[in-house]
MARBA-3410 file (N, C-alpha, C, O; in Angstrom, 1 decimal):
94
96.9,86.3,70.8,97.9,87.3,70.7,97.4,88.6,71.1,96.3,89.0,70.8 ~ 98.2,89.3,71.9,97.9,90.7,72.4,98.3,91.7,71.4,99.4,91.6,70.8 ~ 97.6,92.8,71.2,97.9,93.8,70.2,98.1,95.1,70.9,97.4,95.4,71.9 ~ 98.9,96.0,70.4,99.1,97.3,70.9,99.5,97.4,72.4,99.0,98.2,73.1 ~ 100.4,96.5,72.8,100.8,96.5,74.2,101.9,97.6,74.4,102.4,98.1,73.4
102.2,97.9,75.6,103.3,98.8,75.9,104.2,98.0,76.9,103.7,97.3,77.8 ~ 105.5,98.1,76.7,106.4,97.4,77.6,106.5,98.2,78.9,106.7,99.4,79.0 ~ 106.3,97.4,80.0,106.3,98.0,81.4,107.5,97.5,82.1,107.7,96.3,82.4 ~ 108.4,98.4,82.5,109.5,98.1,83.4,109.0,97.8,84.8,109.3,96.7,85.3 ~ 108.2,98.7,85.4,107.6,98.5,86.7,106.4,99.4,86.8,106.4,100.5,86.5
105.3,98.8,87.4,104.1,99.5,87.6,103.6,99.2,89.0,103.4,98.0,89.3 ~ 103.5,100.2,89.9,102.9,100.0,91.2,101.8,101.0,91.4,101.9,102.2,91.3 ~ 100.6,100.4,91.6,99.4,101.2,91.8,98.7,100.7,93.1,98.2,99.5,93.1 ~ 98.6,101.5,94.1,98.1,101.0,95.4,98.8,99.8,95.8,100.0,99.8,96.1 ~ 98.1,98.7,95.9,98.7,97.4,96.4,99.0,96.5,95.2,99.0,95.2,95.4
99.1,97.0,94.0,99.4,96.2,92.8,100.8,96.5,92.3,101.3,97.6,92.3 ~ 101.5,95.4,92.0,102.9,95.5,91.5,102.9,94.7,90.2,102.4,93.5,90.2 ~ 103.4,95.2,89.1,103.5,94.5,87.9,104.7,94.9,87.1,105.1,96.0,87.0 ~ 105.3,93.8,86.5,106.4,94.0,85.6,106.3,92.9,84.5,105.3,92.1,84.5 ~ 107.2,92.8,83.6,107.1,91.8,82.6,108.5,91.4,82.1,109.5,92.1,82.1
108.6,90.1,81.7,109.7,89.6,80.9,109.4,89.7,79.4,108.3,89.2,79.0 ~ 110.2,90.3,78.7,109.9,90.5,77.2,111.2,90.1,76.5,112.2,90.8,76.6 ~ 111.1,89.1,75.7,112.3,88.6,74.9,111.7,87.8,73.7,110.5,87.5,73.6 ~ 112.6,87.5,72.9,112.2,86.7,71.7,111.5,87.7,70.7,110.5,88.3,71.1 ~ 112.1,87.8,69.5,111.5,88.8,68.6,111.5,88.1,67.2,112.4,87.4,66.8
110.4,88.4,66.5,110.3,88.0,65.1,109.4,89.0,64.3,108.6,89.6,65.0 ~ 109.5,89.0,63.1,108.7,89.9,62.2,107.3,89.4,62.2,107.0,88.2,62.1 ~ 106.3,90.3,62.3,104.9,90.0,62.1,104.6,89.9,60.6,104.8,90.8,59.9 ~ 104.1,88.7,60.2,103.9,88.4,58.8,102.4,88.2,58.6,102.0,87.7,57.5 ~ 101.5,88.5,59.6,100.1,88.3,59.4,99.7,87.0,60.1,98.5,86.7,60.1
100.6,86.2,60.6,100.3,85.0,61.2,99.9,85.2,62.6,100.7,85.7,63.4 ~ 98.7,84.8,63.0,98.2,85.0,64.4,98.7,84.0,65.4,98.6,84.2,66.6 ~ 99.3,82.9,64.8,99.9,81.9,65.7,101.3,81.6,65.2,101.5,80.5,64.6 ~ 102.3,82.4,65.5,103.6,82.2,65.0,104.3,81.1,65.6,104.0,80.7,66.7 ~ 105.3,80.5,64.9,106.1,79.4,65.5,107.3,80.0,66.1,108.1,80.7,65.4
107.5,79.7,67.4,108.7,80.2,68.1,109.7,79.1,68.2,109.4,78.0,68.5 ~ 110.9,79.4,67.8,112.0,78.4,67.9,112.5,78.3,69.3,112.2,79.1,70.2 ~ 113.2,77.2,69.6,113.7,77.0,71.0,114.6,78.1,71.5,114.6,78.4,72.7 ~ 115.4,78.7,70.6,116.2,79.8,71.0,115.4,80.9,71.6,115.8,81.5,72.7 ~ 114.3,81.3,71.0,113.5,82.4,71.5,112.8,82.0,72.8,112.7,82.8,73.8
112.3,80.8,72.9,111.6,80.4,74.1,112.6,80.2,75.3,112.2,80.5,76.4 ~ 113.8,79.7,75.0,114.8,79.6,76.1,115.2,81.0,76.5,115.4,81.2,77.7 ~ 115.4,81.9,75.6,115.8,83.3,75.9,114.7,83.9,76.8,115.0,84.6,77.8 ~ 113.4,83.7,76.5,112.3,84.2,77.3,112.3,83.7,78.7,112.1,84.4,79.6 ~ 112.6,82.4,78.8,112.6,81.7,80.1,113.8,82.3,81.0,113.6,82.4,82.2
114.9,82.5,80.3,116.1,83.0,81.1,115.7,84.4,81.6,116.1,84.7,82.8 ~ 115.1,85.3,80.8,114.7,86.6,81.3,113.7,86.5,82.4,113.8,87.2,83.4 ~ 112.7,85.7,82.3,111.7,85.5,83.3,112.3,85.0,84.6,112.1,85.6,85.7 ~ 113.2,84.0,84.5,113.8,83.4,85.7,114.7,84.5,86.4,114.7,84.6,87.6 ~ 115.4,85.3,85.6,116.2,86.3,86.2,115.4,87.4,87.0,115.8,87.7,88.1
114.3,87.8,86.4,113.5,88.8,87.1,112.9,88.2,88.4,112.9,88.8,89.4 ~ 112.4,87.0,88.3,111.8,86.3,89.5,112.9,86.1,90.5,112.6,86.4,91.7 ~ 114.0,85.7,90.2,115.1,85.5,91.1,115.5,86.8,91.8,115.8,86.8,93.0 ~ 115.6,87.9,91.0,116.0,89.2,91.5,114.9,89.7,92.4,115.3,90.5,93.4 ~ 113.7,89.4,92.3,112.6,90.0,93.1,112.2,89.1,94.3,111.6,89.6,95.2
112.6,87.8,94.3,112.0,86.9,95.3,112.4,87.3,96.7,111.7,86.9,97.7 ~ 113.5,88.0,96.9,114.0,88.3,98.2,113.4,89.6,98.7,113.5,90.0,99.9 ~ 112.8,90.4,97.8,112.2,91.7,98.1,110.7,91.7,98.1,110.1,92.6,98.8 ~ 110.1,90.8,97.4,108.6,90.8,97.2,108.0,89.4,97.5,108.5,88.4,97.1 ~ 107.0,89.4,98.4,106.3,88.2,98.8,105.4,87.6,97.6,104.8,88.4,97.0
105.4,86.4,97.4,104.4,85.7,96.6,104.2,86.3,95.2,103.1,86.8,94.9 ~ 105.2,86.2,94.4,105.1,86.6,93.0,104.2,85.7,92.2,104.2,84.5,92.5 ~ 103.4,86.2,91.3,102.6,85.4,90.4,103.3,85.6,89.0,103.4,86.7,88.5 ~ 103.6,84.5,88.4,104.2,84.5,87.1,103.2,83.9,86.1,102.7,82.8,86.2 ~ 102.8,84.8,85.2,101.8,84.4,84.2,102.3,83.5,83.1,103.5,83.1,83.1
101.4,83.0,82.3,101.9,82.2,81.1,102.5,83.1,80.1,102.1,84.3,79.9 ~ 103.4,82.6,79.3,104.0,83.3,78.2,103.1,83.4,77.1,102.5,82.4,76.6 ~ 103.0,84.6,76.5,102.1,84.8,75.4,102.8,85.6,74.3,103.8,86.3,74.6 ~ 102.3,85.6,73.1,102.8,86.4,72.0,102.1,87.8,72.0,100.9,87.9,72.1 ~ 102.9,88.8,71.9,102.4,90.2,71.8,102.9,90.8,70.6,104.0,90.5,70.1
102.2,91.8,70.0,102.6,92.4,68.8,102.8,93.9,69.1,102.1,94.6,69.8 ~ 103.9,94.4,68.5,104.3,95.8,68.6,104.6,96.3,67.2,105.7,96.0,66.7 ~ 103.7,96.9,66.5,103.9,97.3,65.1,104.1,96.1,64.2,103.2,95.3,64.1 ~ 105.3,96.0,63.6,105.5,94.9,62.7,106.4,93.8,63.4,107.0,93.0,62.7 ~ 106.5,93.8,64.7,107.3,92.8,65.4,106.4,92.1,66.4,105.4,92.6,66.9
106.8,90.8,66.6,106.2,90.0,67.7,107.2,89.7,68.7,108.4,89.6,68.4 ~ 106.7,89.6,70.0,107.6,89.3,71.1,107.0,88.3,72.0,105.7,88.1,71.9 ~ 107.7,87.6,72.8,107.2,86.7,73.8,107.2,87.6,75.1,108.1,88.3,75.4 ~ 106.1,87.5,75.8,105.9,88.3,77.0,105.4,87.4,78.2,104.5,86.6,78.0 ~ 105.9,87.6,79.4,105.4,86.9,80.6,105.2,88.0,81.6,106.1,88.7,82.0
104.0,88.1,82.1,103.7,89.1,83.2,104.1,88.5,84.5,103.9,87.3,84.8 ~ 104.6,89.4,85.4,105.0,89.0,86.7,104.4,90.0,87.6,104.5,91.2,87.4 ~ 103.6,89.6,88.6,102.8,90.5,89.4,102.7,90.0,90.8,103.0,88.9,91.2 ~ 102.2,91.0,91.6,101.8,90.7,93.0,100.6,91.6,93.3,100.7,92.8,93.2 ~ 99.5,91.0,93.7,98.3,91.7,94.1,97.9,91.4,95.5,98.4,90.4,96.1
97.1,92.2,96.1,96.6,92.0,97.5,97.7,92.1,98.5,98.7,91.3,98.5 ~ 97.6,93.1,99.3,98.6,93.4,100.4,100.0,93.3,99.9,100.8,92.6,100.5 ~ 100.3,93.9,98.8,101.7,94.0,98.3,102.5,94.7,99.3,102.2,95.8,99.8 ~ 103.7,94.2,99.6,104.6,94.9,100.4,106.0,94.4,100.2,106.2,93.2,99.9 ~ 107.0,95.2,100.3,108.4,94.8,100.2,108.8,94.2,101.6,108.3,94.6,102.6
109.6,93.2,101.5,110.1,92.6,102.7,111.0,93.6,103.4,111.7,94.4,102.8 ~ 111.0,93.5,104.7,111.9,94.5,105.5,113.3,94.1,105.6,114.1,94.9,106.1 ~ 113.7,92.9,105.3,115.0,92.4,105.5,115.9,92.5,104.3,116.8,91.7,104.1 ~ 115.6,93.5,103.4,116.5,93.7,102.2,117.7,94.4,102.6,118.5,94.7,101.7
END
């Protein structure tokens, strides 16, 4: 579980591109391995798929990370990092 994260809409540094899908929420109760219900995991996948589909025509070779649990104060969320490293460029045919 990641602690003290910040939600990133979009980060571009040099040739690095990073965003994230963040969905599914539950209260942090001290459990380092929370149980996620199918509603939350399906919601997370819908958000991830939407972002990937929205970017695939503008950005070459997206990397979609594994979904992990992150903590923000007294809440837990599901997070999937989406990135592109090495010679990042937007496609010219947008």
